[in-house]
C-alpha angles and dihedrals in degrees: 000000000000120000118224114253116229112225119188116221113228122194128210091264091067101042101030116017101040095046090046091051090047089052090052092047093048091049092052095044095049092049095063112121098253122150127191118180088344094305125116128213116275118255108213121180099250096184088065087073088058093045087055098044106037098067088056095045096048128329100222136147093252094065098062092042092055091043090052090052091046090051091052089048090054091049093050095041096047093038094237133140109307110250097015099113092034088059093045092050092048091051091049091048090051092048091050090050087058093045094044093105091056094048100059119093098354129129121274090254091063091047090049090052089052090049091050088050091051093050092046091049093049094048092044090055091047091048095048095045091048092047092049093045096049098032085228131090114247121233111285090204091057089048091052090044090061096035097057096056089047090054089051088062091074094105088058091050092047091048090051092052092046093047095057098031096099098032130098103241101190125137106270 
């Protein structure tokens, strides 16, 4: 006899709005001007975690819309080129939609490799767009200085995917 499986219904507040607000809050908190031994706080690109996780959780129209808005927020908040991070996040989201079949049910090592690929793709897009816009190559050390803390966010991305993996994420 089969036992019924309990599936928890999850609305868009839990898998879209709350993580997006947490990404905004984390971006603002880590950009405070705090120095310790001459070092500042890292500034990872928190919405990249969402661009990686949301296609696996539920590929819906609300994900790219919120990512686009988060990208524009990053551009305005950091004073960068308007549309740069929105473009990078959209490209990563699209790439993860294509790689979604490879993401499901694999070991954490495979998911980490996909996350590294996503981060590399986003920063490559940002580097190329900035270089073309300014007619000058940006600092590679600054790029690596922002890329490494973003890579260290993989446990958060993996947790987000695992949290909503067995839930029903329809709009309730």
